[in-house]
N, C-alpha and C positions, 0 to 999 in steps of 0.2 A: 466480457464475462469476468475477467479479473477485477475490473473497476467495480462491477456490480457487487462482487464479494468483498472488495475493499471498503466500499461505502457501507455495506452491511456490518462489517467489523467496527467501523467508526461509530455508526448510529444504527442499531438494529432495524432492518426493514421487515415488515410483517411477512410471514411465510406466503400468504396469498398473493401479495403484491410482488414478491420476489419470483414466485412461480409464473405469474402473468408476464412479467418482464422477460424472464428466461424463455418461455415458450414463444412470446412475441418476436424476440430477436431471432430465434431459431427458424420460425416460419418465414421471416423476412430474408434472412441471409442464406439459408441452405439451398433454396432453389437457384442461387447464383452459381453453385458448384455441384454439378450432377454426380461427381465422384464421391460426394459425401452423403448421398441419399441411397437408402436400401431399396432396390427395385425387385429383388428376388431373394428367396431364402433357400439355400442348399444345405442338405444334411448328408454327412458321410456315413452315418450309421443306418439310415433308411433309404439311401439312394433315391431321394426325391427332391424336387424343386417346386417352390411356391412362388408364382408371379403376383407381386403386390398391386400392380397396375396403378390405378388412381389413388390407392391408399398409401403409396410409397412415402410421401412426404410426412403424412400424419403418423405412420408407424415409426418412421425414423425419429421424429420429434419425441414420440412416446418413449422409445428405447433410451434416448439420451436423458430425458427427464427422469426416468426411473433410476438410471445409474447415478445421476446427480444426487438424488435423494438417498440412495443406498450408500454412497460414499460419505455423504454428509452425516448420515445416521451412524456410520461406523467410526467416525472421528471422535471417539470418547476416551480412548487411551493412547498414549504416545506410541506411534509406530503402526497402529492398526490400519488406518487409511493408506498410509505410504506403502505398507506391505502389499495391499491389494494392487496399488498402482504399479509397484515394481514387478509383481507377477504378470500383470497384463502387458506391460511394456517389454518384459523379457520374452514373453510368448510372441509378441509382435516381431521382436528381434530375431527369434528363431525362424520366422517365416520370411522376413525381408532380407535378413543378413546385411542390413544397411548400417553404415558407420554412424549416421546421425542417431539412429535408434539405440546404438551401443552407448553413445555419449549421454543420451537422455536417461538410459538405465543406470549408468554410472553416477550421474548427477543425483538421481533419486536415491541411490544407496547412500551417498554422502549426506544428503538431506535427512535420511532416515536415522543415521548415527547422531546427527545434530539434534534431531527430534527426541531420540531416546535419552540423550544427555540433558535434554530440556534447555538447549541453547537456541532452539528455533521451534515455532509452532505454526501449523498450517493456517489455522483460522478459516473464516469463510472465504477469504480471497484465495487461499491455497486449494481448498477442496473444490471451489467453483472452477478455478483455472484447470486443475488436473482432471476433474471429471469430464469437462467439455473437451479438453485436448485429447484424452485417451479415448473418449467416445468417437470423435471424428477420426482419430488415427486408426482405430479398430475398423470403422466402416470403410475407410479409404483402403486399408490393407485387405480387407475382405473383398472389396469390389475389384481390386487389381491383382489378386492372387488366386491361384487354383489350389492352394494348399491350406486354406483356412475355411472352416465350415461353422454353421450356426450352432451345432451341438457342442463344438469346442468352446466357442464364445460363451454359450449358456453355462457350461461347467466352470469357466473361469470366473463367472460373476454369481454363481448360484449361492454361495454362502452369504455375502452381503444382501443378495436379493431375497433369500428366504427369511433372513432376520428382519428385513424391511417389511415384508408381508406380515410376518408374525406380530411384529410390534404394532403395526397399524390395525390389524385384526383385534388385538388385545385391547387397544384404545377404544375401538368401536364397541366392543362388548361391554366395556366399563363406562360407556357414554362420555368419553373424553374426546376432545378435539384431536384430529389426526396429528397435527403439528405441535401439540402440547407436550413439552419436555417431561419425561418421567425417568424412572430407573428400571425399565423393562427391556433394555437392549441387552444383547448377549454379553457384551463386554462388562456391563454393570454386574451381571451375575458372576462373571470371572473375577472381578475386583473384590467381590464379597468373600471369595475363597482363597485368592492368591494375591501376591504382590504385583505391582504394575509390570515388571519385567517378565514374570512368569505368565501373566495374563496375555502379554503381547506375544510370547512364544506360542502359547496355546492357540491364540487367535490366528496367528500366521500358519500354523500347521493345518488348521481347519480350512483356511483359505486355499492352501495348496492341494489339499487331499482329493477333491473331485476330479480335477484335471489329471492328477497323478494316477488315480485309478483308471481313468479312461486311456491314458497313455500306455498302461500295461496291458489291459484287456481289450481295448478298442471296441467297447460295447457301451453305448450311451445309457441304455436302460439299466444295466448292471451297475454302472458308476453312479447314476443318479439315485437309484434305490438304496445302494449301500451307503452312500453319503447321508441320505435322509434318515436311515436307521441309526447311523452313528451320531448325527446331529441330535436326533430326538433323545437317544439314550443319555448323551452328555448333558442336554438341557434339563432332562428330568432329574439327573443326579445333582445339578447345580441348584435347581429349585428346592 
């Protein structure tokens, strides 16, 4: 996956070809390791479990593919994509309390400072590697732990996920291709009002907000609804 992103950096691969290659690799290699496949969905807020049965592999690939695109879409200002990655890996660390996850979190923080100082850029190779690694790590942690639930993961990823959906929806309304680059990402609106460092801080706070609300109130519906209201108000103000 890193090589795929690296080749894309050297000579751009069409979004459709990249998607086909990515999904193809996942469909080939994921069945070789059952711990990386989502077989059931458990929720702490609703006390229910959903057995995915034969849809397991396809749902897993879908989730990874969505996160891959969400992280790629968010990589428009220095530090934005890395802030998402640090939040996810830090949450994994809280669950696993594993020294390796601590080192990964520390490494990402160091890379973040280098990125903010413009000494280092993620590029497609970085976002591809991190999105796949963190997706698989989240799934593995979820499958092996009794302290991680789907509603928590959903709130960890909701900000980049919502912006991905909104951006695609806007492109469809305007009769544009889904992968056609434009200036309708949330970070573009931030950059129109603030400098890059202020935009990164704002972006990071919104990334942390949903899971922070949930950690305090332990209510998924409340956390999700409140974040949607805050996101919508800020977006309207920026527009």
